[in-house]
Phi, psi and omega in degrees: 000312180293330181294318182296318176303309180297317176300315179300311181300317181298316182293324177296311182294323174297315178298316181295319178296321177296319178298313180297324177292325175295318178296316178298322179295316180298318179296327178295333179271352185297321186305327178294321179291322180295323179299319182296317182291322180297315180298327178290326176294323179290336178288337180290137180292136178270151182282140181283155180256144177233158184251133179292132184290337182272309188252355179060029173268153178268146174208160177298147183304322185289340180269349188277154173257129183246143176267187183298332183265015179062027172278142183261144179222145182283339182207167175291327178298319180288330174298314178295317181295322180293318180292328176292324180287326185252000000 
């Protein structure tokens, strides 16, 4: 009875050790896959940046507020301030 228990425990730990070795091996191969994913990310077009006419800070084009002359502003307050000055 005790011999069966010892054999079962030994088989369990050998299986667990083999599983851990497999996981470590797979992680070692991951950088090649990560490089493929990184190159796929680089292929995506990046959004252009625009400068606020009032405070001269840069922001993504999609976050900017544009006036009729296509000038970019970072907020509605800066748009109002610019319109009052000019």
